[in-house]
C-alpha positions as CSV (number, residue, x, y, z in Angstrom):
1,M,-4.2,24.5,-9.0
2,H,-2.6,21.6,-10.9
3,V,-3.9,18.2,-8.9
4,V,-1.6,15.5,-8.6
5,G,-1.9,12.1,-7.3
6,I,0.5,9.7,-5.6
7,I,-0.1,6.3,-4.5
8,A,1.9,5.6,-1.2
9,E,2.3,3.5,1.8
10,Y,4.8,5.8,3.5
11,N,6.1,3.6,6.3
12,P,7.0,5.6,7.1
13,F,7.8,9.0,5.4
14,H,11.5,9.4,4.6
15,Q,13.7,12.0,2.9
16,G,13.1,10.2,-0.6
17,H,9.4,10.7,-0.3
18,A,9.7,14.5,0.9
19,Y,12.4,14.9,-2.2
20,Q,9.5,13.5,-4.5
21,L,7.2,15.9,-3.6
22,R,9.6,18.7,-4.1
23,A,10.2,17.5,-7.6
24,I,6.6,17.5,-8.5
25,R,6.2,20.9,-7.4
26,E,9.2,22.2,-9.4
27,S,8.0,19.8,-12.8
28,V,4.5,21.4,-12.2
29,R,5.7,25.0,-11.6
30,S,8.1,25.0,-14.8
31,R,5.7,22.8,-17.0
32,F,2.3,24.3,-16.3
33,D,3.5,27.9,-14.7
34,D,1.1,26.7,-11.7
35,D,1.3,25.5,-8.0
36,A,0.8,21.6,-7.6
37,A,-1.9,20.5,-5.3
38,I,-0.8,16.8,-4.0
39,I,-3.2,14.3,-3.6
40,A,-2.0,10.7,-1.7
41,V,-3.8,7.7,-1.8
42,M,-2.3,5.6,1.1
43,S,-2.6,2.3,2.2
44,G,-3.8,2.0,6.3
45,S,-3.1,-0.5,8.5
46,F,-1.3,-3.0,6.3
47,T,0.9,-2.7,3.4
48,Q,1.3,-4.0,0.3
49,R,3.7,-7.0,0.9
50,G,1.3,-7.8,3.7
51,E,3.1,-6.1,6.8
52,A,1.7,-4.3,9.7
53,A,2.8,-0.4,9.3
54,I,4.9,0.5,11.7
55,F,2.5,3.6,12.7
56,D,-1.1,3.8,12.5
57,K,-2.7,5.2,9.0
58,W,-3.6,8.7,11.1
59,Q,-0.1,9.4,12.1
60,R,1.5,8.5,8.9
61,A,-0.9,10.8,6.8
62,D,-0.1,13.3,9.3
63,L,3.7,12.9,8.5
64,A,2.9,13.0,4.9
65,V,1.0,16.4,5.1
66,R,3.7,17.7,7.2
67,G,6.0,16.4,4.6
68,G,4.2,18.2,1.4
69,C,1.1,16.7,0.4
70,Q,-2.4,18.5,0.8
71,L,-4.2,15.3,1.3
72,V,-3.9,12.0,2.0
73,L,-7.2,9.5,1.5
74,E,-6.7,5.7,2.6
75,L,-6.7,2.9,0.1
76,P,-9.1,0.8,0.9
77,F,-7.6,-3.0,2.7
78,L,-8.8,-5.1,-0.4
79,F,-6.7,-3.1,-3.0
80,A,-3.5,-1.7,-0.4
81,C,-2.9,-5.5,0.5
82,R,-2.4,-7.0,-3.2
83,S,0.3,-7.8,-6.0
84,A,1.4,-4.5,-7.6
85,Q,-1.1,-4.7,-10.2
86,D,-4.2,-5.1,-8.1
87,F,-2.5,-2.2,-5.6
88,A,-1.8,0.1,-8.6
89,R,-4.8,-0.3,-10.2
90,G,-7.2,0.2,-6.7
91,G,-4.8,3.4,-6.4
92,V,-5.4,4.5,-9.9
93,R,-9.3,3.9,-9.9
94,L,-9.8,5.8,-6.9
95,L,-7.8,9.1,-7.9
96,Q,-9.8,9.0,-11.4
97,G,-13.1,8.8,-9.2
98,L,-12.3,12.2,-7.4
99,G,-12.8,13.5,-10.7
100,C,-9.9,16.4,-10.3
101,V,-6.5,14.9,-10.7
102,E,-4.7,15.8,-13.7
103,T,-1.2,13.9,-13.2
104,L,-0.1,11.0,-11.5
105,S,3.3,11.1,-10.3
106,F,5.7,7.9,-9.3
107,G,8.8,7.1,-8.5
108,A,11.0,4.4,-10.2
109,E,14.8,3.4,-10.5
110,C,14.3,3.8,-14.3
111,P,15.3,7.5,-15.0
112,E,13.2,7.8,-18.5
113,L,9.4,6.9,-19.0
114,T,9.6,5.8,-22.6
115,P,11.1,2.1,-21.7
116,L,8.9,1.9,-18.5
117,M,5.5,2.4,-21.2
118,T,7.1,0.1,-23.6
119,A,7.0,-2.9,-21.3
120,A,3.2,-1.7,-20.0
121,R,2.4,-2.2,-23.6
122,A,4.1,-5.0,-24.4
123,I,2.5,-6.8,-21.1
124,D,-1.0,-6.1,-22.5
125,A,-0.2,-7.3,-26.0
126,P,-2.4,-10.5,-26.6
127,E,1.0,-12.7,-27.8
128,T,2.3,-11.6,-24.4
129,Q,-0.7,-12.5,-22.1
130,A,-0.7,-16.2,-24.0
131,K,2.6,-16.8,-23.4
132,L,2.5,-15.4,-19.5
133,H,-0.7,-17.8,-18.7
134,E,0.8,-21.0,-20.7
135,A,4.0,-20.4,-17.9
136,L,1.8,-20.3,-15.3
137,R,-0.1,-23.1,-16.1
138,A,3.9,-24.9,-16.5
139,G,4.0,-23.5,-12.4
140,A,6.4,-20.6,-12.9
141,S,6.2,-17.7,-10.7
142,Y,4.2,-14.1,-12.3
143,A,7.0,-12.1,-12.0
144,K,9.6,-14.3,-13.1
145,A,7.5,-15.4,-16.0
146,L,6.8,-12.1,-17.2
147,T,10.0,-10.5,-16.8
148,A,11.3,-13.4,-18.9
149,I,9.0,-13.2,-21.5
150,L,9.0,-8.9,-21.7
151,A,12.7,-9.3,-21.8
152,Q,12.0,-11.4,-25.1
153,E,9.2,-9.5,-26.8
154,S,10.3,-6.1,-26.0
155,G,14.1,-6.3,-25.4
156,L,13.9,-4.4,-22.3
157,A,16.6,-5.3,-19.7
158,A,15.7,-7.9,-17.1
159,D,17.2,-6.0,-14.9
160,L,15.1,-3.0,-15.4
161,L,12.0,-5.5,-15.0
162,R,13.1,-7.0,-11.4
163,Q,13.2,-3.6,-9.6
164,P,10.2,-2.9,-7.5
165,N,9.8,0.6,-8.3
166,N,10.1,0.0,-11.9
167,I,7.5,-2.7,-11.3
168,L,5.3,-0.6,-9.6
169,A,5.6,1.9,-12.2
170,I,4.5,0.0,-14.9
171,E,1.8,-1.0,-13.2
172,Y,0.7,2.3,-13.1
173,L,1.1,3.1,-16.6
174,R,-1.1,-0.1,-17.2
175,A,-3.7,1.1,-15.1
176,L,-3.8,4.4,-16.4
177,Q,-4.3,3.0,-19.9
178,H,-7.0,0.9,-18.7
179,Y,-9.1,3.3,-16.0
180,A,-7.6,6.9,-16.3
181,P,-6.2,7.7,-19.9
182,G,-6.8,11.4,-19.3
183,I,-4.5,11.3,-16.1
184,E,-0.7,12.3,-17.3
185,P,1.9,10.2,-15.7
186,L,5.1,12.1,-14.2
187,L,8.1,9.9,-13.2
188,V,10.7,11.4,-10.8
189,A,13.6,9.0,-10.7
190,R,14.6,7.7,-7.3
191,R,17.6,8.9,-5.9
192,G,19.8,6.9,-3.2
193,A,19.3,3.4,-2.1
194,G,17.3,0.8,-3.8
195,Y,14.1,-0.5,-2.6
196,H,16.0,-3.3,-0.4
197,A,19.1,-1.8,0.2
198,P,20.2,-2.3,3.6
199,S,22.2,0.6,4.4
200,L,21.0,3.7,6.2
201,G,22.1,7.4,4.6
202,H,20.4,10.4,3.6
203,F,18.4,8.8,0.7
204,A,18.1,5.3,3.0
205,S,15.1,3.0,1.9
206,A,12.0,2.6,3.8
207,S,12.8,-1.3,4.1
208,A,16.3,-0.3,5.6
209,I,14.5,1.9,8.6
210,R,11.9,-0.7,9.3
211,R,15.1,-3.1,9.6
212,E,16.6,-0.6,11.9
213,L,13.7,0.0,14.3
214,A,13.1,-3.7,14.8
215,K,16.8,-3.9,16.8
216,A,16.6,-3.7,20.2
217,Q,19.0,-1.0,20.2
218,P,18.5,1.2,16.7
219,D,21.0,3.7,15.7
220,F,19.1,6.8,16.1
221,A,22.0,9.1,14.9
222,A,22.0,7.0,11.3
223,L,17.9,7.1,11.4
224,E,18.2,10.7,12.0
225,E,20.0,11.5,8.6
226,S,17.3,9.5,6.6
227,L,14.3,11.1,8.2
228,P,12.5,14.3,8.0
229,E,12.5,15.9,11.4
230,A,9.0,15.3,11.9
231,T,9.3,11.6,11.0
232,Y,12.4,11.4,13.4
233,A,10.7,13.2,16.1
234,A,7.7,10.6,15.9
235,I,10.0,7.5,15.8
236,R,11.9,8.8,19.2
237,Q,8.7,9.3,20.6
238,A,7.1,6.0,20.0
239,C,10.2,3.5,19.9
240,P,9.2,1.0,21.0
241,A,6.1,0.6,22.6
242,E,4.3,2.0,19.7
243,I,5.8,0.6,16.6
244,A,4.2,-2.5,15.3
245,S,5.7,-5.6,14.2
246,T,3.8,-8.6,12.2
247,E,6.1,-11.0,13.8
248,R,3.3,-10.7,16.8
249,L,0.5,-12.2,14.8
250,F,1.9,-15.4,14.8
251,A,0.1,-16.6,17.8
252,P,-3.1,-15.2,16.9
253,L,-2.6,-16.9,13.4
254,L,-2.1,-20.1,15.0
255,A,-5.3,-19.7,17.1
256,R,-7.1,-18.7,13.5
257,L,-6.2,-21.9,11.7
258,L,-7.2,-24.0,14.6
259,T,-10.7,-23.1,14.5
260,M,-11.3,-22.8,10.7
261,Q,-13.2,-25.5,9.2
262,E,-11.3,-26.7,5.9
263,G,-14.4,-25.0,3.4
264,E,-13.7,-21.7,5.3
265,L,-9.8,-21.8,5.4
266,K,-9.6,-22.6,1.4
267,A,-12.1,-19.5,0.8
268,V,-9.5,-17.0,2.1
269,F,-8.0,-14.5,-0.4
270,G,-4.7,-15.9,-2.1
271,L,-5.0,-19.8,-0.4
272,Q,-6.0,-21.5,-3.7
273,E,-3.9,-24.0,-5.3
274,G,-3.3,-26.2,-2.3
275,L,-1.7,-23.6,-0.3
276,A,-4.3,-23.9,2.5
277,N,-2.7,-27.4,3.1
278,R,0.7,-26.5,2.8
279,L,0.1,-23.8,5.5
280,L,-1.9,-25.9,8.2
281,A,1.4,-28.4,7.4
282,K,4.1,-26.0,8.0
283,S,2.4,-23.8,11.0
284,A,3.0,-27.1,12.7
285,Q,6.1,-27.0,12.1
286,S,7.3,-23.5,13.0
287,R,8.1,-21.5,15.8
288,S,7.9,-18.0,14.6
289,L,6.1,-15.9,11.7
290,A,8.8,-16.0,9.8
291,G,10.0,-19.0,10.1
292,L,6.4,-20.0,8.8
293,L,7.0,-17.6,6.0
294,A,10.2,-19.2,5.0
295,K,8.8,-22.5,4.7
296,M,6.0,-22.0,3.0
297,V,7.9,-19.9,-0.2
298,T,8.5,-21.9,-3.5
299,S,9.8,-21.3,-6.8
300,R,6.2,-20.5,-7.5
301,Y,5.1,-18.5,-4.6
302,P,7.5,-15.6,-3.5
303,A,7.8,-14.2,-0.1
304,S,5.7,-11.2,-1.2
305,R,2.9,-13.5,-2.0
306,I,2.9,-15.7,1.0
307,S,3.2,-12.7,3.6
308,R,0.0,-11.2,2.1
309,I,-2.2,-14.0,3.2
310,I,-1.5,-13.6,6.7
311,P,-3.4,-10.1,7.0
312,H,-6.1,-11.4,4.8
313,L,-6.6,-15.3,6.8
314,L,-6.7,-12.9,10.0
315,L,-9.4,-10.7,8.8
316,G,-11.6,-13.2,7.0
317,S,-11.2,-11.9,3.4
318,T,-12.2,-14.3,1.2
319,E,-11.4,-14.8,-2.9
320,H,-14.5,-13.6,-3.6
321,A,-14.6,-10.5,-1.9
322,A,-11.2,-9.4,-3.8
323,R,-12.8,-10.2,-7.0
324,T,-15.8,-8.0,-6.5
325,A,-13.6,-5.2,-5.4
326,D,-11.9,-5.7,-8.7
327,E,-14.8,-5.5,-10.6
328,T,-16.3,-2.4,-8.5
329,G,-13.3,-0.6,-7.7
330,P,-12.9,1.3,-4.9
331,L,-16.3,2.5,-3.5
332,Y,-15.2,5.3,-1.5
333,A,-12.6,8.2,-0.5
334,R,-11.6,8.0,3.0
335,V,-10.8,11.2,4.2
336,L,-7.2,11.0,6.7
337,T,-5.7,14.2,7.0
338,F,-5.8,17.6,5.0
339,D,-4.3,21.4,5.3
340,E,-5.8,24.5,4.2
341,T,-5.2,23.5,0.3
342,G,-6.8,20.0,0.8
343,R,-9.7,21.5,2.4
344,E,-10.5,23.5,-1.1
345,L,-9.6,20.1,-2.5
346,L,-12.3,18.4,-0.5
347,H,-15.1,21.0,-1.4
348,E,-13.9,20.7,-5.3
349,I,-14.1,16.4,-5.0
350,K,-17.8,16.7,-3.3
351,K,-18.5,18.7,-6.7
352,R,-16.7,16.2,-9.2
353,S,-16.1,12.8,-7.5
354,T,-18.1,9.9,-8.4
355,L,-17.1,8.4,-4.9
356,P,-18.4,9.0,-1.8
357,L,-16.6,10.9,0.3
358,I,-16.1,9.6,3.7
359,T,-15.0,11.6,6.4
360,K,-17.0,9.8,9.2
361,V,-16.9,6.3,9.6
362,S,-19.9,5.5,11.5
363,A,-22.0,7.6,9.1
364,A,-21.9,4.7,6.4
365,L,-20.8,1.8,9.2
366,N,-21.2,1.4,12.7
367,S,-19.9,-1.5,15.1
368,R,-23.0,-3.4,15.2
369,Q,-23.6,-3.2,11.8
370,R,-20.5,-4.8,11.3
371,L,-21.5,-7.5,14.1
372,E,-24.3,-8.4,12.3
373,G,-23.0,-9.1,8.9
374,C,-25.4,-8.0,6.9
375,L,-23.5,-5.7,5.0
376,T,-23.8,-3.0,1.4
377,P,-20.7,-3.7,-1.0
378,L,-19.6,-0.3,0.5
379,Q,-19.9,-1.0,4.0
380,A,-18.6,-4.5,3.5
381,M,-15.3,-2.6,2.2
382,L,-15.3,-0.2,4.9
383,A,-15.7,-3.3,7.8
384,L,-12.1,-4.8,6.3
385,D,-10.2,-1.5,6.5
386,T,-11.8,-1.0,10.2
387,K,-11.0,-4.5,11.2
388,A,-7.5,-3.8,9.7
389,T,-7.3,-1.2,12.1
390,E,-7.8,-3.4,15.3
391,L,-5.6,-6.2,13.7
392,R,-2.5,-3.9,13.5
393,A,-3.3,-3.1,17.2
394,L,-2.5,-6.7,17.8
395,A,1.2,-6.2,16.4
396,L,2.0,-3.6,19.0
397,P,4.1,-4.6,22.1
398,A,1.0,-3.3,24.2
399,E,0.1,-5.7,27.1
400,A,-3.5,-4.3,26.6
401,P,-3.4,-3.1,22.7
402,L,-7.0,-3.0,21.9
403,A,-7.6,-0.8,24.5
404,S,-4.3,1.1,24.0
405,L,-5.2,2.2,20.3
406,K,-5.2,5.7,19.9
407,Q,-7.5,6.1,17.3
408,S,-11.0,4.1,16.0
409,D,-12.4,3.7,13.1
410,F,-15.5,4.6,14.3
411,T,-14.8,7.8,16.0
412,S,-12.2,9.7,14.7
413,S,-12.7,12.5,12.5
414,P,-10.0,13.6,9.7
415,H,-7.3,15.3,11.0
416,F,-7.1,19.3,9.8
417,L,-3.3,20.7,10.2
418,T,-3.1,24.2,10.0
419,N,0.8,24.5,10.6
420,A,1.9,22.2,7.6
421,S,5.0,23.5,5.8
422,H,5.5,23.1,2.2
423,A,8.7,23.0,0.0
């Protein structure tokens, strides 16, 4: 088996994801005359843009395995809810640590790998970094400054550098260069709607699907076309009572701000450079989380950066914790769901991995240890994952959200699916 890694969110798993998995299998068969075994490293309870995942991580992992993955591992919160660069580096370092991944596959709007590799090399060039740091000191946003510099330095079209999946693809390539040069990149050109495209259809974007689910009366006929059968069935069963909405975290956020000391607030990851004071001022003027985020956005601080601050603030994750995680990389591989082939992969990973496999959280961290707070670096990283699970529950419409948690990190075992079918 040729082992292929994917770094994903599957929020939710849709037709475009299923297409990528089929394309991976076809590519591996044609290039290596072998079958692909696919390991997905997936964000847990919160996504890269700071949103509560619409389904919990176990259900999303189950749907991914039913859709074609063999094994789904959780990307720790300290990497999952970060910038594209940190998200990519966390995922790549986790896959590298498993000791068996040969290829990393990712999608992009760009159909060719060469321009993306050119951009990845250009970003890390000393002259690019010097110009970037100068632009940031002058008050430019990271994304806009980098796009302008790369367009000038490498001759790449600015539009190519503005597409979210292209940006992630470039960061994957950079992470491979730094942390996993032995893992080969495999590009699958994105089909259908772009990342932010609003319309539904066979290859609708995940953001379009989420926007439809947020409506009082979703168009289920249109959603059915955009989703694999298993995902559509899960949505019909869950909607609306079990679909999370980050907007429901507005009241907890206000309560948190009221009870924090200034030093504690300024230590939160992402709240440096005067953002803590701005957040306090704008929160007093806002009636909703969406309204607060809109008031916080500036030319230097885009919506994605601001929205990521919210779960970090509510969970108490600090700048120090994030920087420590950047130094160590992921400290474990948390198993969520696997099939028969995934079980074989787990046996191989146990032999080769430099990271401990976690199948039962309680063996590494219990609720008493989390409460007392005297934790090892591994336990501290894992504790944030467990708190994120419970925080996501507050984004559910249930009257008693914590009591209605279907699964707890401390009591749940990985899901073994024996009837998963793969294209």
